[in-house]
Steps between C-alpha positions, in 0.01 A plus 500: 500500500512420869839421660418133576426430131828664389681295763348179339607605152844584626527152662388337180762692306767390742396134481504522112846653511618224736359229278665663198830508682461134591429412141800691376722323765366157374577600141853609600549156667379318184737729281796408727435131430578572139843670565698198382326487162651639182329753269379231265335303774337811642372592155357153461315532830353827383389350166345190663300729737379703197406172320302387799324835538393486132302179541123563497520879512177591331229738610740721700738539206437800282619310196209268548254781446706662219527185296134411556382847382735535215418154360129531564475205733261465793634422846462125468699483172766738639522291818548180307761638279684717744519222756654256255741752377618615845526143618725405198715806559537404869577136440747555218678767696530268796636225264754750360609591851538140583714439196716813567537388863634166381747672258627767726519326840 
C-alpha cells in the first residue's frame, strides 16, 4: 500500500481515537452529575433506562426470531405479539420505577 494511503488511514484512526476520547470524557461528566445520588437512586436510573430500551425492540432482538420460529408464527404475527409484549414490559417497568422513586426518595 502506498505511503499516502497509509497516512490517510493513520489520520482516520487518530480522529476515531480522539472522538472516542471525547465521548468518554462526556460520559465521565455525566457520571459526575450523579455523585450525590444514593445507590437506590442510581439503580432506579439504570432500571428506567433498561425499561425504555425494551420498548419496540423487535427485529434486532434474537428473542423475536426464537419465539417466532418455536411457536410457528410468521413475521407479521411475531411482530404483532412481540411488540405488544415488549411495550407492556417497558411501560410496567417504568411505572414500577416511578412508584419505587416515590417510595424511596
